[in-house]
DRENTI-914570 format. One record per residue (C-alpha): residue number from 0; x, y, z. Coordinates in pm, whole numbers. Layout:
<setis>
NUM, X, Y, Z $
...
</setis>
This chain:
<setis>
0, -9540, -10784, -5855 $
1, -9221, -10662, -5687 $
2, -9143, -10781, -5335 $
3, -8866, -10629, -5127 $
4, -8727, -10674, -4778 $
5, -8402, -10597, -4596 $
6, -8231, -10800, -4323 $
7, -7892, -10703, -4183 $
8, -7840, -10450, -4468 $
9, -7893, -10719, -4734 $
10, -8193, -10649, -4954 $
11, -8392, -10904, -5150 $
12, -8577, -10767, -5453 $
13, -8802, -11031, -5607 $
14, -8982, -11013, -5941 $
15, -9291, -11216, -5852 $
16, -9514, -11283, -6150 $
17, -9410, -11634, -6258 $
18, -9738, -11711, -6436 $
19, -9644, -11444, -6692 $
20, -9270, -11513, -6710 $
21, -9219, -11227, -6460 $
22, -9318, -10981, -6733 $
23, -9299, -10619, -6613 $
24, -9606, -10400, -6602 $
25, -9577, -10024, -6567 $
26, -9681, -10054, -6202 $
27, -9406, -10313, -6140 $
28, -9151, -10069, -6280 $
29, -9279, -9812, -6031 $
30, -9259, -10065, -5748 $
31, -8905, -10157, -5848 $
32, -8800, -9792, -5842 $
33, -8958, -9739, -5499 $
34, -8788, -10049, -5358 $
35, -8442, -9944, -5474 $
36, -8497, -9588, -5354 $
37, -8577, -9727, -5008 $
38, -8275, -9959, -5026 $
39, -8039, -9664, -5077 $
40, -8047, -9590, -4703 $
41, -8105, -9938, -4561 $
42, -7906, -10184, -4769 $
43, -7547, -10219, -4886 $
44, -7626, -10522, -5103 $
45, -7944, -10596, -5297 $
46, -8004, -10931, -5466 $
47, -8239, -10916, -5763 $
48, -8409, -11239, -5875 $
49, -8724, -11373, -6037 $
50, -8968, -11626, -5897 $
51, -8998, -11946, -6096 $
52, -8798, -12066, -6395 $
53, -8737, -11725, -6557 $
54, -8566, -11403, -6459 $
55, -8804, -11188, -6666 $
56, -8930, -11190, -7023 $
57, -8923, -10812, -7020 $
58, -9211, -10569, -7065 $
59, -9567, -10705, -7058 $
60, -9669, -10643, -7414 $
61, -10028, -10738, -7339 $
62, -10069, -10475, -7069 $
63, -10376, -10255, -7138 $
64, -10259, -9910, -7243 $
65, -10354, -9628, -7012 $
66, -10213, -9275, -7029 $
67, -9958, -9167, -7288 $
68, -9648, -9351, -7412 $
69, -9445, -9091, -7224 $
70, -9608, -9200, -6895 $
71, -9516, -9564, -6949 $
72, -9165, -9487, -7069 $
73, -9113, -9249, -6777 $
74, -9177, -9534, -6534 $
75, -8904, -9744, -6698 $
76, -8668, -9447, -6711 $
77, -8723, -9371, -6344 $
78, -8653, -9736, -6257 $
79, -8328, -9723, -6450 $
80, -8237, -9397, -6274 $
81, -8299, -9564, -5938 $
82, -8059, -9841, -6029 $
83, -7797, -9589, -6138 $
84, -7839, -9396, -5812 $
85, -7822, -9695, -5580 $
86, -7492, -9660, -5389 $
87, -7464, -10024, -5286 $
88, -7394, -10342, -5483 $
89, -7680, -10476, -5695 $
90, -7644, -10851, -5761 $
91, -7855, -11021, -6030 $
92, -7938, -11391, -5997 $
93, -8019, -11485, -6356 $
94, -8194, -11797, -6481 $
95, -8422, -11904, -6763 $
96, -8555, -11646, -7006 $
97, -8404, -11299, -6996 $
98, -8563, -11079, -7258 $
99, -8574, -10712, -7343 $
100, -8599, -10507, -7025 $
101, -8454, -10806, -6838 $
102, -8130, -10780, -7034 $
103, -8117, -10413, -6938 $
104, -8161, -10500, -6570 $
105, -7875, -10753, -6584 $
106, -7651, -10502, -6762 $
107, -7729, -10238, -6500 $
108, -7648, -10467, -6206 $
109, -7301, -10452, -6053 $
110, -7255, -10829, -6044 $
111, -7457, -11090, -6233 $
112, -7435, -11465, -6181 $
113, -7613, -11660, -6455 $
114, -7740, -12014, -6455 $
115, -7610, -12221, -6745 $
116, -7969, -12248, -6877 $
117, -8021, -11872, -6906 $
118, -8122, -11753, -7253 $
119, -8108, -11387, -7357 $
120, -8307, -11217, -7630 $
121, -8354, -10863, -7761 $
122, -8645, -10893, -8002 $
123, -8772, -10534, -8001 $
124, -8647, -10444, -8351 $
125, -8810, -10758, -8488 $
126, -9136, -10614, -8350 $
127, -9067, -10272, -8497 $
128, -8944, -10109, -8170 $
129, -8598, -9952, -8130 $
130, -8483, -10058, -7777 $
131, -8340, -9722, -7677 $
132, -8341, -9777, -7298 $
133, -8134, -10094, -7344 $
134, -7895, -9941, -7604 $
135, -7841, -9655, -7361 $
136, -7678, -9905, -7121 $
137, -7524, -10138, -7378 $
138, -7289, -9867, -7505 $
139, -7103, -9883, -7172 $
140, -7054, -10259, -7199 $
141, -7036, -10381, -7560 $
142, -6871, -10270, -7885 $
143, -7108, -10122, -8142 $
144, -7078, -10422, -8377 $
145, -7194, -10659, -8099 $
146, -7483, -10424, -8013 $
147, -7604, -10407, -8373 $
148, -7572, -10784, -8414 $
149, -7785, -10855, -8106 $
150, -8054, -10592, -8155 $
151, -8093, -10595, -8534 $
152, -8096, -10974, -8579 $
153, -8287, -11047, -8252 $
154, -8088, -11369, -8229 $
155, -8094, -11541, -7886 $
156, -7769, -11583, -7702 $
157, -7688, -11821, -7417 $
158, -7521, -11777, -7081 $
159, -7172, -11856, -7204 $
160, -7206, -11600, -7483 $
161, -7343, -11346, -7232 $
162, -7037, -11407, -7018 $
163, -6804, -11348, -7315 $
164, -6990, -11027, -7400 $
165, -6961, -10895, -7046 $
166, -7332, -10918, -6966 $
167, -7268, -11171, -6689 $
168, -6996, -11185, -6426 $
169, -6988, -11566, -6420 $
170, -7189, -11874, -6521 $
171, -7275, -12162, -6286 $
172, -7474, -12483, -6313 $
173, -7845, -12415, -6295 $
174, -7885, -12626, -5982 $
175, -7607, -12428, -5809 $
176, -7729, -12076, -5885 $
177, -7890, -11997, -5550 $
178, -7599, -12143, -5357 $
179, -7341, -11947, -5558 $
180, -7534, -11623, -5520 $
181, -7551, -11667, -5143 $
182, -7176, -11739, -5133 $
183, -7113, -11417, -5320 $
184, -7342, -11219, -5090 $
185, -7166, -11362, -4784 $
186, -6829, -11254, -4920 $
187, -6953, -10904, -4993 $
188, -7115, -10878, -4653 $
189, -6784, -10965, -4479 $
190, -6598, -10692, -4661 $
191, -6548, -10348, -4509 $
192, -6860, -10169, -4636 $
193, -6671, -9838, -4674 $
194, -6415, -10002, -4903 $
195, -6684, -10180, -5108 $
196, -6891, -9864, -5158 $
197, -6578, -9660, -5233 $
198, -6483, -9910, -5506 $
199, -6820, -9868, -5670 $
200, -6809, -9490, -5652 $
201, -6456, -9481, -5792 $
202, -6525, -9729, -6070 $
203, -6817, -9516, -6187 $
204, -6613, -9198, -6176 $
205, -6272, -9301, -6311 $
206, -6405, -9407, -6650 $
207, -6516, -9050, -6712 $
208, -6167, -8913, -6635 $
209, -5930, -8860, -6933 $
210, -5667, -9133, -6949 $
211, -5373, -8901, -6881 $
212, -5548, -8763, -6570 $
213, -5639, -9093, -6407 $
214, -5313, -9131, -6211 $
215, -5367, -8796, -6042 $
216, -5733, -8875, -5984 $
217, -5641, -9209, -5824 $
218, -5384, -9041, -5603 $
219, -5638, -8788, -5476 $
220, -5915, -9041, -5422 $
221, -5690, -9297, -5250 $
222, -5550, -9028, -5018 $
223, -5893, -8894, -4932 $
224, -6018, -9243, -4850 $
225, -5720, -9306, -4620 $
226, -5765, -8974, -4443 $
227, -6137, -9043, -4386 $
228, -6050, -9363, -4201 $
229, -5837, -9178, -3945 $
</setis>
């Protein structure tokens, strides 16, 4: 299940189903969405991690089917929307197996530190399923040829390759993952929260601005931020 708590505006979102590789059920997707929705007002930083040796092996493919496919897919879509709407910094602590939906969660995080033993896999097409929720996010991170290579071949890729592809922010020794994540959180927590949140808002917005209009957009945004501090 999903566990969540906030202390001093730092949230901890834990995927807690280690006996099943932290596989996501539909209810877990709903719990995840609710946790991040609550975090929007109470936390500036949320650390996302899995219990046990794996981050998550993705969707629970053995989950009994209830309702329509639209109901199940809507839960995943709502979870992804909650991530997109979270105004703070979402940090992923990534270790072990990271499959399917798990790759999407890492891509959607703002910062992702991966253990050197992390192994990524997108095997949906091999199973006859087009991974549309993941492709939706991949197009903002990877060139089309990399996307096709990963999803059509279902070949696993390791932490170093994930770093080169832009899926991870950095790679650390497996034994150092928790320490390095806490160091990062401490740095973020010391920063002026207004500046941190403004950076995230701006980074999301500026990529949608035409290249020849970005200088003017930066001028306006930088000026508005300065004026708001006075």
